[in-house]
N, C-alpha and C positions, 0 to 999 in steps of 0.2 A: 504494500499499499504506499503511496505516495504523499507527502506530508509538507506543510510549509512552515517555515520559521520565519516571524516578523520582528523587526527591531523593538527591543524593550521585553522580548520574551526572556524569562528566567532562565533558558536553556542556549540563548544567543552566546555565541564566543564574545568575552570582553574586548578582545582587539578589534573585532568588525567594527564596533562603534568609534574607534579612535582612528579609522582608516580616513585618507582624505577624502574619499568616495566609499561611503559605507553601502553594503547592499541594501536595497530596500525589500526584497523578500528572497528567502533562500527555499528553494523547493527540495525535498529530500527523500530519500528511500533506502531503507535498509534497517539497522539496529540502532535505535534511539538512545540507548543506553551508553553509547560512546559521546554523545553531547556533553555531558558534565567533563569529561576528559578533554575535549575539544574547547571547551569554555575556557580551561584553565591550561590551555596550550601545550598539553601532556601528549604531544605526537612528535613525529621527525618528519620532515619534507625530504623527499629524494626526488630530483630533478635533473633534466639533462636533455640531450638532441634526440631527435626522431631517427637520427641516421648514423647510430653510434658504430664502434669497431667491436669485434667478437669480444676484446677485452673488456670494453665498456659494458657491453650487455651482460658478460659474467659478473662483473663488480656489481653491476645495479641489482642482480638476482640474489647475490650473495649478500649485499648489505640488507635487501628487503628481508631475508630469510633470518639474518642474526638480530635485527631488530624487531622481527616477530618472536624469536626464541626469547629475546630479553623482555618481551612484553609491552614493547612500544607500537603504537598504531603508525601506521605508515602511510604518510600522505604525499599523493602524486597526481597526475592529472589525465591518466588512462591513454595518454597518447602513444603512438607507436614508438618503439626504440626503448629509451631507458626507463620511461613511467611506466609502460606495460610490464619490463622484466623486473622491476622493484614490486610490482602488485602481483606479479606470478611467485616470486620469491618468497613474499609475506604469506600469499595463499598457501603455498606448498608446505609451509613451516606451521600451519595452524594458527596465523596472525589475524589481525582485524586491519584490513586495509580500508582507506580513506580516499575515494576518488574525487575532486574537484573537477567538474565536466566545463566545458566550453558550448555546449549543446543541451537542450531539454533532455529531461531523464529518459523519455521513450527513444531518443535518438542515438544510436552508437555510432562514434566517429573516430577512427573508421570504421566501416562496417563490420569487418571482420573482426572487432572486437566485442562483438554483440555477447559471445559466451563469457567471456571474461569480465564484462560488464555486469552480467547477470550474476556472476559468482562473488563479486564486489558487493553487490547489493543484498546477497544472500549472507555473506560473511563479515560483511562491514558497513560503509555507508558511501552512497552517492549525493553528492552536492552539486547545485547547480544555480546562478542566478537567472538562467532562461527560462521563460515561462513555456508550457504547452504549446507547440506548434511554431515556435521561433525559428527561424531561418539560419543555417550556418553561416559564420561572419567571421573573418579573421581577428577582428579587434576582441570577440568576445573570449578567443583563447588566450591573449595578451592580459584581458582584464582579470581573468583568474587567478594570475600568479600572485596577487596581492591576497586573495583569499588564502591560497596554499600556505604563505607565509606567516598569516596571521593566525593559523590553527597550529605553528609549529614552536617548539622549544629550540628546535635546532634545524640547519638546512644542510643535505647534502648535495653537492653537485658532482655528478659520474664524469660527465664529457659534454661538452658544446663548443660550438663555432663562435666567432666573433659576433654575430648576429644572430641570437637566442633569447628566447624567452627565460632560458635558465641563469642569464646573465642580470636580466631584470629581477628575478627572484633574490639573486646573491646580493644585488644592490639594496634591496628590501630588507633583506636579513642584516646586511650593516648598519643601515639606518636605525633599525631597532634594536641593535645592540645584540643580535641572536650569534650564537657560534656559528661559523662556516666553516664545512669541511669539504676538501676538494680532492678528488682520485686524479694523482698524476698520470698523464698519457703520454703516447709517442708523440714527442715534438713535431715530427714531420708530417702529423695528421690534420687534416685541416678542421675536422670535427672536434679536435681537442684544443685549437689555440684558445678560444675564450676561456676555457676553463684552466689551462694552464697559465695564462695570465693572472688569473685569480691568485694563484699561488704567489707571483711576485709581489702581488698588492698585499699579500698578509693572510691569507687564506690559510687553514690548518691541512697540511696534507694526510690523506686518508690512505695508508699503505695496505691494511689489513681490516676488514669489518669488525674483528673483534676489539681493535682499537677505538672503534667508536663506541661500541656498547659497553667497555669499561669505562670510559670517560663519562658517558650518562649515567651509568647504574642500572639498577632494576627499574623497568618501566611501571607505568601504573597498573597494567593488567596483570603483572606477576605480585605487585604490592597488594593488589585487592585479592588476588587469590591467596596468597600467603596469609592475611588477614581473615580470611573466611576459615581456612584450614585450622588456624590458629584456635578461632571461636569455636568449630565444631570440635576440638579435641579437648576442650576445658571439660566436658560431662559426655555419660555417654548418649543422653539425649542431645541430638544435635541442634534441636528448636531451643531446647532449655538453655543451651549454652550461648546463645547467641544474645547480643547487646539489647537492650529494650526496645530501641527505634525498629530493629530488625524484626523483632518479635510482634510488635503492633503493626508492621506491614504485612506480615504472614497472615496474621488474624484478620486484616481488612480484606487480604488478597482472597479467603474462602477457596472456593473451587476454582475461581478465575476472575480476573479484574482487568480493566483497561487503566492506562495512566491517568486518563481524564478521570475515571470513577473514584480510582484511590486518592487522588489531590482532593475530591469533594469528601469523601468520608474521613480523610485524616487532616486536611486543612493546611497539607503541606504545599509548597511550589514544586513543579514539575522538575526542576534541576537537581532539589534535594533528593527526591524520591527515585529519580532515575539512578543516581549514585549508590543507593540504599539496594535498587533491584540489580543493579549488577554485581554487586557484593553477594547476594544471595543467588544469582545464576551462576556465578563462579564457584560458588560453594556446592553446587549442584541440588540446591533445595528448590528452585523455580526454572522453567523453561520458557522461552520468550518466544512468541507467536507473532504473526504479520499484524500490522496495525496496532503497534504498543499495545499488545494484550500479554499477559503472563499467566500461567496455571503453576500449580505446584508441580513439582516433579516426582514422577511416579516411585513411590518408596521413601520420599524423603521424611516423612513423619514417622516413620517407623522405629 
């Protein structure tokens, strides 16, 4: 199910409002429990050229996989090349990809990315400013760069030429004081001249994906899972071991409820409840369904 995020919504990323041109509306599809993390910029953006070298493709996939294993949502643009490789690496390692599109949600661009876009929607999140039926325009892809950076705590440039949207993302990262990592590449390749130049300007070289995750530390998904596991281990009864807010949420959930219904019953904002729901989902106590709807997991109250 597709949803809409408007300015002032409690789940809206804080950095969106600080943009020179804030989005008027965000259309999204996927796992709404990721919004609290994106609101706090607890994700990593991976960007680069549509025409990378084999080395660039391999590094993008490896970075996406490493970030997924470390519990970091991976933000990219679902374009050919580096974007798609980063998303595939994230998905292959059980991660949560976040794709910022330059097209409407129903439109896959390029077309052969249809299956990949569906996989991202099922396991992560699709985000776009473009309303249903909007035409594909070059400027829409450039405009999404600011949104990718606004969702991230760090930006990784894998490979890009001098004229590239990835350089725009890098400039935005520097303006906002974010860490900027760049993968060194063959100096003779046109596809890497822009990213190699960033290294001369002071970006941090990224030689191995493990260097990045060691610097970042455990991501929010790992942290949430660890907290849920610790809570479940406090007593034989998994539910009884949970903090009071989670127990109240489970009681209000009953046999199943939507986020809107839970907000009405508990009198809590969507952003707060989404964070609690993510904890319970990672603990295996509830399962998410399409349309921001949750049910108790089978056997979770045993």
